[in-house]
N, C-alpha and C positions, 0 to 999 in steps of 0.2 A: 664342866666348863662354868662360867659366871658372866650369866644372862642378864645384865640390866633391869633396870625394874622402874624404866621408861615411861618419857611418849609414842611411845611407838608399839602403831598399831601388830596379833598376830597378822603373820601371814598364809594367807589357805590358801596348799596346795596345787596344782595345777587342776583344773577338771580334763577330762582325754573325752574328748566328737565320739562324731564313729567315721567322723575323717579317719583319724590317729588310729584308730582301728585295723581299719581296711586298708590304708598304707600300710601296715608295720608288713617287719620282715618276714613273720608266723603265717601270713594271709599269703604274700606274697610267691613264698613259697613252697605253702601247696597250691594254690591257683601254678603254679609254673609243672607241677609233679601232673595234678589230678589232671589240665591241658595237656600234654608232652604226652599222655597215656590213653585220652581220648582223641589226638591230632593222627596216634599212627594204630588206636581200632577203630578209627572210621574210612580214611585211605591207602592205609597198609604200608603208608612211605617213610620212612625216617625223617625223611627232609623233610615231613609234612608233622609230625610227629615235635621234631629242635620248634617251624614256625608257631604251633602253635604252642609247645610253653614260652617260645619270644612274649609273643601275645599277651598269656600271663602273667609272665613276667616283669612287664614289660602297662599292659589293661588288663589288672584282677575286674574290676568293678563292666567294663565289654562283655569279655571273652570268659566270664566264665556263664552272662545268663543270657554274652551266643550260643554255647558248649550247650546247655540246659532245653534252649530252645533249639538245635538238631538236632535234640536227641544222646545224650551222651554216651558215647564212646557207640554210638548203634555204623554201621556201616550205608559209607553214601550212594544210594541211586546209582546206575545207571542211564544216562541218558537212555 
């Protein structure tokens, strides 16, 4: 490929930010799997496991810290 030697400046590749990493497909998939496990272990219900998994898919930045604050995979205490 021939590139002319003109006044064109080289273009720097785009920089990735932390938002690009957190919003990536791999992080979202990992959060979905982890939060589905957490939801099932916490409640024992498949429905709640799927709800936790969807929260991990759509809101990983919020859902993952909440699951850690709840005690990841710990059973929910009865009132």
